[in-house]
C-alpha positions in Angstrom: -92.0 64.7 -3.5 -93.0 61.0 -3.1 -91.2 60.3 -6.4 -87.9 61.7 -5.2 -88.2 59.9 -1.8 -88.8 56.5 -3.9 -85.6 57.2 -5.9 -83.6 58.1 -2.8 -84.8 54.9 -1.0 -83.8 52.8 -4.0 -80.4 54.3 -4.3 -79.8 53.8 -0.5 -80.9 50.1 -0.9 -78.2 49.6 -3.8 -75.6 51.2 -1.8 -76.2 49.7 1.6 -78.3 46.5 1.3 -77.5 44.9 -2.1 -73.9 45.9 -3.1 -72.5 43.3 -5.5 -69.1 42.0 -4.1 -67.4 41.8 -7.7 -64.2 40.4 -6.6 -65.6 37.7 -4.3 -67.9 36.8 -7.1 -65.2 36.3 -9.5 -63.1 34.3 -7.2 -66.0 31.8 -6.2 -67.4 31.2 -9.7 -64.1 30.4 -11.2 -62.7 28.6 -8.3 -65.6 26.2 -7.8 -66.9 25.6 -11.3 -65.8 24.6 -14.8 -64.6 27.5 -16.8 -67.5 27.6 -19.3 -70.0 27.5 -16.4 -68.1 30.0 -14.4 -68.2 32.5 -17.6 -71.9 32.7 -17.3 -71.8 33.8 -13.5 -74.6 31.8 -12.2 -73.8 32.9 -8.6 -73.6 36.5 -7.4 -72.3 37.4 -4.0 -73.2 40.8 -2.2 -71.9 42.4 0.8 -69.0 41.2 2.9 -68.2 37.6 2.5 -65.3 35.4 3.6 -64.2 32.5 1.4 -62.3 30.5 4.0 -61.9 27.3 1.9 -63.0 26.6 -1.7 -61.9 23.0 -2.3 -65.3 21.7 -3.1 -67.2 22.1 -6.5 -70.6 23.8 -7.2 -73.0 22.1 -9.7 -76.2 22.8 -11.3 -78.6 20.0 -12.1 -82.0 19.9 -13.7 -81.9 23.5 -14.7 -80.6 25.9 -17.2 -77.5 28.0 -16.1 -78.0 31.6 -16.1 -76.5 34.6 -14.8 -77.4 35.6 -11.3 -79.7 32.6 -10.9 -78.3 32.3 -7.5 -78.2 35.3 -5.4 -76.3 35.3 -2.0 -75.8 38.0 0.6 -78.7 40.4 -0.2 -80.5 42.0 2.7 -83.9 42.0 1.0 -86.1 41.2 4.1 -84.7 43.7 6.5 -84.3 41.3 9.5 -80.7 41.6 9.9 -78.1 44.3 10.1 -75.4 44.5 7.3 -72.5 44.7 9.6 -71.8 41.1 9.8 -70.0 38.9 7.2 -71.2 35.7 5.3 -68.9 32.6 5.3 -68.2 29.9 2.8 -66.2 26.7 3.7 -66.2 24.0 1.0 -64.0 21.3 1.9 -62.1 18.6 -0.2 -64.3 16.6 -2.7 -67.6 18.3 -1.3 -70.5 19.2 -3.6 -72.9 22.1 -3.5 -75.5 21.3 -5.9 -78.4 23.7 -7.1 -81.4 22.6 -8.9 -82.6 26.0 -10.0 -82.7 29.6 -8.9 -82.3 30.3 -5.1 -81.7 33.3 -2.8 -79.5 33.6 0.4 -80.2 36.9 2.5 -77.3 38.5 4.5 -74.7 37.1 7.0 -75.2 33.4 5.7 -72.9 30.5 6.5 -72.6 27.5 4.2 -70.2 24.9 5.3 -69.6 21.4 3.7 -67.3 18.7 5.1 -64.9 16.4 3.2 -66.9 14.5 0.5 -70.3 15.8 1.9 -73.1 16.4 -0.6 -75.4 19.5 -0.2 -78.5 19.8 -2.5 -80.6 23.0 -2.7 -84.0 22.8 -4.5 -85.2 25.2 -7.1 -86.9 28.4 -5.6 -85.5 28.0 -2.2 -85.0 30.9 0.1 -82.9 31.4 3.1 -83.4 34.2 5.6 -80.8 36.3 7.2 -78.3 34.7 9.6 -79.1 31.1 8.5 -76.4 28.4 8.8 -76.1 25.4 6.6 -73.5 22.9 7.9 -73.4 19.7 5.8 -70.7 17.1 7.0 -72.4 14.2 5.2 -75.6 14.9 3.2 -78.3 17.3 3.2 -81.2 17.6 0.7 -83.4 20.6 0.7 -86.7 20.4 -1.6 -88.0 22.9 -4.1 -89.7 26.2 -3.0 -88.9 25.6 0.5 -88.7 28.9 2.8 -86.1 28.9 5.7 -86.7 31.8 8.3 -83.9 34.0 9.6 -81.5 32.8 12.3 -82.3 29.1 11.4 -79.7 26.6 11.4 -79.6 23.0 9.5 -76.8 20.9 10.7 -76.4 17.1 10.0 -73.7 16.4 12.7 -73.1 16.6 16.3 -69.3 17.0 15.6 -68.4 14.5 18.3 -69.3 11.1 19.2 -71.3 9.9 22.4 -70.8 6.7 24.2 -73.3 5.0 26.6 -71.2 3.5 29.3 -74.1 1.2 30.5 -75.4 -0.1 27.3 -71.8 0.0 25.6 -73.3 1.8 22.7 -71.6 4.4 20.3 -73.9 6.8 18.7 -72.9 7.9 15.1 -71.7 11.4 14.8 -73.6 12.4 11.5 -76.9 11.5 9.9 -78.5 12.5 6.5 -81.1 15.4 6.5 -84.0 15.5 3.9 -86.2 18.3 3.7 -89.3 18.1 1.4 -90.7 20.5 -1.1 -92.6 23.6 0.0 -91.6 23.4 3.6 -92.0 26.6 5.6 -89.5 26.7 8.4 -89.9 29.2 11.1 -87.2 31.6 12.3 -84.7 30.5 14.6 -85.6 26.8 14.1 -82.8 24.1 14.4 -82.9 21.1 12.0 -80.8 18.5 13.5 -79.1 15.2 12.0 -81.5 12.5 11.0 -84.5 14.7 10.2 -86.7 14.1 7.3 -90.0 15.9 6.4 -92.7 15.7 3.7 -93.7 18.1 1.3 -95.8 21.2 2.5 -94.6 20.7 6.2 -94.9 23.8 8.3 -92.3 24.1 11.3 -93.0 26.7 14.0 -90.3 29.1 15.0 -87.7 28.2 17.6 -88.5 24.5 17.1 -86.0 21.7 17.4 -86.5 19.1 14.6 -84.4 15.8 15.1 -86.1 12.8 13.6 -87.9 11.2 10.6 -91.4 12.7 10.3 -92.1 11.2 6.8 -93.7 8.2 8.4 -96.8 10.2 9.4 -99.4 9.8 6.9 -101.4 13.1 7.9 -101.5 15.6 5.2 -100.0 19.0 5.6 -98.7 18.9 9.1 -97.5 21.6 11.4 -94.4 20.8 13.8 -93.7 22.9 16.9 -91.7 22.4 20.1 -88.3 21.2 21.4 -88.3 18.4 20.3 -90.8 19.1 17.6 -94.2 17.2 17.6 -97.1 17.3 15.3 -99.3 20.3 16.5 -102.0 20.1 13.9 -102.7 19.1 10.3 -104.4 20.2 7.0 -102.7 23.7 7.2 -101.1 25.3 4.1 -99.1 28.3 3.6 -100.5 30.8 0.9 -97.7 31.1 -1.3 -99.2 33.3 -4.2 -97.9 36.8 -3.5 -100.9 38.6 -5.2 -103.3 36.8 -2.9 -101.3 37.5 0.0 -101.2 41.3 -0.9 -104.8 41.3 -1.1 -105.1 39.5 2.2 -103.0 42.2 3.7 -105.3 44.9 2.4 -108.4 43.1 3.7 -107.1 42.6 7.2 -105.8 46.3 7.5 -109.2 47.5 6.7 -110.5 45.0 9.4 -112.3 42.7 7.3 -112.0 39.5 9.3 -114.4 37.5 7.0 -113.1 36.2 3.5 -115.8 35.8 1.0 -116.4 32.3 -0.8 -115.0 33.8 -4.0 -111.7 34.6 -2.5 -111.6 31.3 -0.6 -111.9 29.5 -4.0 -109.0 31.5 -5.4 -106.7 30.5 -2.6 -107.8 26.8 -3.1 -107.1 27.0 -6.8 -103.6 28.4 -6.1 -102.8 25.5 -3.6 -103.9 23.1 -6.3 -101.4 24.4 -8.8 -98.5 23.5 -6.6 -96.6 20.2 -7.3 -96.5 17.9 -4.4 -93.2 16.0 -5.5 
């Protein structure tokens, strides 16, 4: 019975949550890439996706181009419904650059302005309902995780003028996110934000300045606007270790032995800083 249930669940998942949108995949690849690149179908689109504007280009740098290396629109984390629609707007002369494999969950929005440059690092994952709006320049490092319903926007879309100081504030400012950042759900990354590698950002934070001047290692940011909450905190990325930790805590084991701590420390040392 368990075997049949597993088979049924897999079929249901394929039909409801990971249905490849063949037509939109064809349009996107051949509209945004050179013919030889498009023939490899590096980008696979899933579910309902609206392709409003495709006047920009998609490029791949520092990586081998393979079929399906970029998967966009799959509901793999079960943190969103499948009734919505993802949206692409790539304006004239803009570039969407991938440095390796990457995944976007369902109901994403990717928008680039005229001449904008959006770079996404290798192994980066975007949760459901995330928004990427790049009017000028956004760079996201390798192995970064962006939680569901978060948004990264490098523009205010309008200018503000201080009537007393006679000061006009710029509308757009570059965003740079380091490697191995872990960005909690419903976080807003605003224009002018820069983070070091291995930064953790608590959920629902508003991040809006340059945090790379801080010399403390492995910081956690939280709040609106975000401030340094603590330091020397790392996320455990090793899935095997994470699964074993789940088993231990389910059993009620709150104390982790030294051998396991050593395994965690070794896994963290293997991760490249930059």
